[in-house]
N, C-alpha and C positions, 0 to 999 in steps of 0.2 A: 238501413237509413231511419225507419220507423222508430227503430230500438233507441238511436242514438238522439232522436227529437225528443223521445219519452223520457231517457236519461236527463237530458238537458231540463226538463221541464222539472223534473223531480231534483235535480241539483239546485235549481232556481229557487223551486219552493222551500226547500230545506235552508238555503242561505238566507231568504226571506222571514223565515220563523227563528231563524238564530239571530237577525237583527233585530227582530220585534223584541225579543226576551233580551237583550241587552239593554232596553230602555224600558222604564216605567215611568207612571206619574204620581204625584201627590200634592197635598197642600201643605204649606208651612204653617206651622204651630207657633215654634218659635226659633230665633236666631240665638244659639248659644254663645258663640264669639266668632272670631273674624274668619272660621273656616269651618265651621259645623252649624246643622242646624236641624231642629227635631220636626217630623211631619204630624199631622193630625192623626194618623195612625199610630204613631208611637215610634215609629222608625227614625233612627238617628243617623244620620248623613255627613261624613267628612269630606268635604272638596278635595278630591284627588290632586296629587300633584303640585300642590301650593302649601305654604306654610304662611300663617298670619300670627302676628305677635299676642301672646297668650295673656289674658286678663288676670287670671289667678296669680301671675308672677309678677304683675305689674310693668309689663314690659311696655317700652316707647310706643306709641301708636296703636295699643289693644283697643282702648275706648273707640278710637275712629275707624279702625279697623272693622269693628264689629257694627260700628254705626253705617259703613260702606255696604256689607252684606245684608244688613237690614233694609237699606234704599234699594237693593237691586231684587231682594226675596222678602218683600212686607209680609207682614202675619195675614194669612187667608190665601195668599197668591199660589198659584197654580205651577208647578214646576216639572219639568221632565229630569229623571235621572238616567244617565247614560254610563253604563259600564265599558271599562276599557279592556278587552280581553288580553291584553299584555300587562296587565297589572292586577294586584291582589284584589279582591272583591269587598273583603271585610278586614277591617283592622283589628288588633288584639284586644279591643274594646268593646267589639261586636257592632260597631258603627259600619254602616256602608260605604264604601269608598266610589265616588262616583263624579262625574262633571255634573253639573246643575244647569240647566238650561231654562230662563226665566224670558220670557217676551222676546223668544228668538235669539238670546245672546248667551253666550257660554260664560256663566257668572265667573268660574274659576278664571279664566282670561281676563276679564272686565276687571276682577279684584286686583290683578297683577299689573295691567294697564295704567289703575289708577295710583299704583304705589301703596295699595293698602294689603298686600301680601306679596311674596316671592314664590319662585317656583322652587319646589322641593322633589326631588327624584328620590324617593326611598328605596334603598339598596341599591342606588344607580339603575334602577329600572325607568326607562323613558316612554312614555304614553305617547298616543295621537298627537298631541298638543305641545310635546315638548318644546320643539324648535321655536313656534308662536311664543310660547312661554317665556323662553329667553330672551327672545327679542324684545318682547312688550318689558320685561324686567329692566333690559339694559337702556331701553329708551327712557322708561321711567326714573331709573338712577340718573341717566346723562342730565334730564332736567330737573332734577330735585323734586319730583312729584311725589306727595303722599310720605310715606315713612322716610324715604331717601333724603328728603329736606328735612325732615322734622325731629330725625333719629340722627345723632352724631355719634359716629361709629358702627353704623347698622352695614351688615357683611351680607353680600350675594354670594351662597355658595350653595348650589342646588343639591348637593351631596349629602348636606348636614343640617339641611334646614336654617331657618332665620338667625342670624346672630345682631344682636342691637346693643346698642351702647346704654346709658343712663335712661332711667324712666322719665316720661314726660308729664 
């Protein structure tokens, strides 16, 4: 019985260490676009499971999506970076793939709720917030919030990223 108790304590301690290693913190240096930030220590973070319009291609709503991310993660603000064990940890550009938490809010989800981004399940992989992201996107789309009201032809396609119509 004592061995079972010790084993349970050990398993609990390992789980706690694993959970702690899945999250880290940092300070925002710069918002690069609607789904990417750079931290003061140089790490670049791509908000996982979402896609925002790209500024470089002058996609519809790109400037406003970037502004929304700046509002949620202003320069100098402290953020928590939460990894999802079901998903890739780094993308092909070397950016960390994380949920970003600021002021107790999951920024990835907040952007989708505001209509500034859409869910994107790269390679079909669904992380811990997949269902919530889809519900938020359908709600934003149904009420024409954000890009859904501003971008004629915007397409919600979580398996292929955000498709949009003409530039704004």
